[in-house]
N, C-alpha and C positions, 0 to 999 in steps of 0.2 A: 615752592622749592626753586631757588635761583639757579639759572643755567650756568652761571660762573660761580661754582662752589665745589668743594671736595665732596660735599654731601650728594650733589647731583651726579657727579662722575661715579661715585660709589653705587648710587642707585641704578645708573645705566649699566654698569658692569655686572652687578648682581642680577638685574633684569635680563640682560643678554644671555647670561649663562643658563638661567632657568628657561628662558624663552625658546632657545634652540634645543633644550633637553626634553621639553614636554611634547606630546603628540600634536600634530598639526591642528587637529580639531579643537585643541584647548588654547591655541595661541591668541585668538581674539579675546577670549574670556580673560586671559592673563593680561593682555594689553589694556583692556578696559579697566581692570583692577589697578594696573600701574597708573593709568590716567587719573584715577581717583586719589591714589596715594601721592601722586605728584602735587596735588592741591592741599594735602593734609596740613602742611606747616602754615598755611594761611590763617590769619586771625579770624577772617570771616568765612572759614571753611564751610560751615553749614549753609550759609547763604550762597556761596559760590557753587557748591554741588547741587543745591536745590534748584537754582535757576538754570544751571547748565542742563540738568536732567529734564526740567520742564520744557526747555527749548527743544531738546532732542526728541522727547516723547511726543510733543505737540506737532512737530514737523513730520515725524515718522507717521503718526496716525493720520494727519491731514493728507499726506502723499498717498497713503494706502486708500483712503476714502475717495480721493479725487480720481485715482486710477480705476476704482471699482464703479464710479458713477460719473465717468467723464462726460462733460458737456451739459450736465444737468444743473438746475438751479441750486440744489443743495451743495453740489461740488463747488460752485462758484462762491457760495456763502462760506463754506469751510475754508477755501483758499484765502478769501479776504480776512476771515477771522484769525487764521494762523499768522498771516502777515502782520495784521494789526497787533496781535498779542506779542509777538516777538520784537517788533519795532517798539512796542510799548515798554517792554523790559529794557531795551537799549536806551530809549529816551529817558525813562525814569532814573536809571543809574548814571547816565553820562551827560544828559543835556538839560536837566532841571535848573542848574545854575544859569544856563543861557536863558531859559524861560523866565527866571527871576530877574535877570538883568534887563530883559525886554520889558517885563512888567514894570520895573522901576522907571525905565525911560518914559513909558506911557502913563506913569503915576497911577497905576491900577492897584486897588487895595487887595492884592492877592500875594500870598507868600508860598513859595515852593521850597520844600526841604532839599538840602544838598546831600544826595546819597552817593556821591562819587567816591567817598572814602570807603564804602562797603561794596563797591561795584564788583561783581564776579570777574575774576581774572580772565582777560581775553575776550570779554563779551562783544567788543567791537568787531573782532575777527571772526569768532565762531558764529555770530549772528548772520553776518554776510555769507559765510560759507553755507550755512543751513538754508538760508533764504534762496541762495542761488540754486541749490538742489530742488527746493520746492517749486520754484518758478519753472525750472526745466521740466519737471514732472507735469506741471499744469499745462505747459505749452505742448506736451506730447512728445518732446524730443528725448525723454529719458524715462525708463521703466522704474517704478517705485521699488525700493529695496524691501524685501519681505522679512529679512533677518534683523531683528532689533539689535542684537549684539554687534553685528557688522556695522550697522548704521551708527550705533553709539560709539564705536571705535573711530569712525570717520568724524563724528561731531566733537569728540573730546580728545583727540590724539595729542598726548602731552608735549612732544617737542614743539609743536606749532601753535599751541593754544595761547601762548603769551603774546606773540607778535606776528603770527602767520608763518608761511605764506597762505593765502586764501585758496584752498584747493577746490577742484571740481570733482564731483562724485564719480563721473564717468572715467576719470583718470585713476582714482584710487580704488574703485570698486573691484576691478580684477585682481589687484594686489592683495586687498584685504580678504577676498574670497578664497585665495589660493594659499597653500602651505608655503611658508618661508623657510628655506633651508640655509644652513650655515655656509657662507661663501667667503673665501679668503679675499677675493676682490672687494666685496662689500665691506668687510671689516677694515682692510687697509685703506681703501679709498675714503671710507667714512671717517676713519680716524684722522687721516690727512686733512680732510675738510674741517673737522672739529678744531684741530690744532691751528689751522690757518685763521679760523674765526677767533680763537683766543689771542692770536698775534694781533689781529686788527683791533680787537677790543682793549686788551690790556697794555699793549705797547704803544699803539697810536692814539686810539680814541680817548683813553684816560689822560694822556698827556695833553692832547689838543684841548680837552675840556678845561684845563687850568686857566689859560689866558681868556678863553670864552667866558667862563664864570666870572673872572675878574672884571672884564670890560662890561659885560651885560649886567652884572650885579652892581656895578658902580658907574652906570652910564652917564651920570651927571659930571663925573670927573674926567671923562675921556671925550676927545673930539678929533676932527680931522681924519687922518688915515687909520687911526685906531679902530674906527667903526668898520670900514671895509675889511680890515685885517681880521677883526673879530668874526665877521660874516664868513670869510674864507676859512678861518680856523673851525668855525662851527660846521661848515660844509664837510670838512675833513672828519671832524668828530662824529657828526651824524651818520655819514656814509660808513665809516669804519665800525660804528656802533651797530647800526641797523643791518648792514651786510654781514658783519661779523656774527650777529645773532642768527642770521639766515644760514651762514656756513655751519654753525653749531647745530641748528635745527635740522638742516638737510643732511649733515654728516651723521648725526645720531639715528635719524630715520633710515639712512642707507645701511647702517650697521644692522638695523632690525629688518632689512630687506624691503623697505618701503621707500619709493622714490618720489619725492615731492617736487613741485614745479620750481623753477628758478624765479627769484624775485628781483635780481639785479644782473645786468650784463654790462659792466664797465660804463656806467652812465656818464662819467665825466669825459668820455671820448666822443660824446654826441656833438654833432655839428649844427643842430637846430633844437628848438624846444620840443617840436613834435617827436624827434628822435629820442630826446632825453626821456620823455614819458613812455617810450617803448622799451627803455632800459632801466628805469627807476620804479621801484614798487610796482612791478609788472602785474602782479595778480590783482592789486586794487584797481589799477587802470583798466585791465581787461574786464573785471567784474562790473565796473561802472559803465563801460562802453556797452557790454552785452545786456545788462539788466536795467540801465537808466537811459543811456543815449539812444540806442536803437528802439526800445519800446516807445519812448516819447516821439521819435520821428515817425513811427508806424501808426501812431494813434490817429483816430478820426479827426480830432481837433487840429493836429498838425497837417493832416492831409488837406483839410479845408484851407488852412493857412497857406500851404504850398500853392494850391490852385489860385487863391486870391493874389498871392505875391507874383506868380507867373503872369497873370493878367495885367498886373500893375507895372511890374518892372521888366518883363520879358523872361524867357525861359532860363537863361544863364544866371542872371542876377536873382530872379525870383526863387529859384531852388535853394539859393544860399540862405535866404532869410530864415526859414524854419530850421535849417541845419545849424546855423550859428546860435539860434535861440535854444535849441536842444543842447548844444555844446555848452552854452552859458549855464543852463540848469544843471548839467552834469558836473561842471566844475564847481558850482555852488555846493552840490552834494559832497564832492570830494573835500572841499574846505570845511563844510559843516561836520562831516564825519570825523575830522581831526580834533574837534573840540567844541564847535558851535559858536565860539566867540569871534568877534570881528577880525581879530588878528589872524585867525586860522582861515576864515572865509576869504580874506584878501590874500594873505601870504601863501596859503596852500591851495587856493582855488582860483578866485577870479583874476588875480594877477597873471596866473599862467594862461588862463583863457585869453586875456588881452594880448599876451605875447604871441600865442599861437595864431590868434586872429590877425594881428599885424604881420606876422610872418607869412601867412598864407595869402592875405590880400596885398602884401607888399612884394610878393615874389616877382611880378612883372617889372617893378621898379628896380629891384636888385639885379635881375637879369640884364636890364638895360644899362645899368651902371657898369656891370662886369664887361659887357660888350664894348661900351664906350671907352673904358680904360684898358681894354684888351687883357683882362684878368683871366688867367688859366685857373678855373675853379677847382681842378684836381691837383693843383700844385701843393707842395708841402706847406708853403707859407700861408696860402689861403685856407687850407684845412686847419692849420694852427690858429689862424684868426677866428674862424668859425667856432672852434672848440672853446677858445678863451672867451669869446663873446657870449656863448651859451652858458658857460660856467658862471660868468659874472651876473647874467640875468637870473640864474637860479639862486645865486647868493643874495640878490636883492630881495627875493621872497623869503629867504631864510632869516633876514633881519626881523620880519614880522613874526615868523614862526618861533624864534627864540626869545624875543622881547617879552617882558612881563605883560604888556598890553598893547593895543593898537596905538594909544597915545604915546607910550614909551618908544615904539618903533618910529613914529613920526618925529619925536624929539631927536632920536639918534640920526635920522636922515638929515635933519636940519643941522646937526652938529658936524656933519661931514664937511660942510662948507668952511669950517675953521681950518686954516692952514697949519698943519701939524705933522711934521715928518719924523718926529723922534722915535716912532715905532720901528723905523727901519735901522735904528742904531742899536748896538748891543746893550747899551745902558737902558734904552727904552724897553727892549724885549725882556730883559731880566727883571724888570719891575712888575711883570705880569704874572709872576709866580713860578716860572721855570728858570733853573740855573743853566749854565753853559752846557753841562753834561746832558741835561734833559732836552735842550734845544737841539743838540747834535744828534741824539738818539731819534728824536722826532723827525728831523730832516732826512736822515739816512733811512729811516723806516718808511717814510712816505715815498722816497725814491725807489726802495725795494718794491713797495706795493705798485708803484707806477710801472716798474719793469715787468712784474708778473702780469699786470693787466695789459701791457703792450703785447706780451707773448700770447695772452688770451685772445687777442684779435686774430691770431693765426690758427687757433685751434685750442683744444683742451690741454691745459697745462698739466693736469693729472695724467693724461694719456702720454704726454711728452716725458713725464717722470717715469711712468710705467715702462717706457721703452728703454730706459737706462739699465745698466747692470745692477745687480743686487747691492754691491757695496756703495755705489753712487746713490741709489735710492735711500738706503739707510743713513748715509752721511747727510743727505738733505733733510731727512725726517728728524734725525737727532739734532742737527744744526738748528732747525726751526724750534724744536722742543726747548733747547737751552737758551735760545733767544727769548722765548716767552718766559722761561723760568728766571733768567737773570735780569732781563730788561723790563718785564711786565710790572705794571703799577697795581699792586694789590696789598692787602693788609691794612694796618692802621692809617686812617686818613683818607682812604679811598672806598668808594661804594661801587666797585666794579661789578657787583652782582646785579645791579639794576640796568635795564636797557631802556633807552628813551621811548621807543615805540610800545613798550609794555604799558605805558600810561594812556594809550589811546584805545 
């Protein structure tokens, strides 16, 4: 069931009415049934439900066994088996094309089937969420959940199953275990969040997608500044698409009395790549840091590597060797998770590692330049420079992310060298699929988004709205509603129901 559809809104409205009408002890059972019904329109519904339930039951049973036999050899075997089984599901459905590509490069006589077309919806997200729970139980930091229905709700919660956010059980468990009561604040604030998500997706993202699809789909015809323009437009499209999806997900969940973690906090206000990844796809970044980076660093192998590096390079430099190697592996995992192909491994992974490495190791040089030139690092001009620099570095990775292949991305990079400024003319812009009206709507909408996110740096915008009088609140609410209704791109010719990250 698509999040951007009348069917989904009707489903949520009907569910909310029943959800708050039934006794509290039945809410989780109803929610789990809703999770399954949400998947019903899928063509591969039996496969999606089967493997989702296999993941939930296997992780639930493994956690219970590990808790009952903690520290024993059988517990370690069960832990490894559960990890292997669920990563096997993920690899089989999402990464066999990568394995086939790798096999072809090595000229191996092996053929792997492509199962990505029948992959269970959200498998990349719920697998990480469930594995994070199991790892936490195995480490002893989290007690295993004894109620299968509560755990099933956690593993299959329908608003977040398509694109996240990747939640932690310790955050959701108290909410799932308690009765959720009807709250005016939850209903209104959740509805506001949903509407803001619709605005980002339908008014901004769908318009920005038009020139992006035109240039990336016909990359051989475009050169010069058309390429960075397409990258910037894709940054706008992707952010409004993904964060808009998160707004809808978090808003629906809030209406149901469940508060999910934030996945974005105005990432394009970041002054460095390190800060950017504290603001963008937050739950994926923290998951990889907690369950990939830190475990690698704490492993016996890396402990021995640290000791050898310290003896060879000294304490200060020697400690950095295993840290950067663990960081390299973590960013490889991030890139591989996005799709396994080289364009993702580079554009969503290792390129960001390189930027962060150079940023951290180059900090003394930047500090020296700032002192030499007497640059006030907290001045408005310098902050603007840092934000623009970070944004452009992020966009450089987005070229790989959006291009059809790694080779296509390289071709587009080389095409930038051709001097072509026509994209900055109105004639050049209107050849990319948007007319003057759409260009004006897109520009004004992005400015509105920027204004709201500027306010967000000072505190919660929804709290600011809540502090206003009732007529003002409703005027803002209805104004946004009609903006979406009048300016939103939907209907014939648009596939607004699909979100980019639902493909990962």
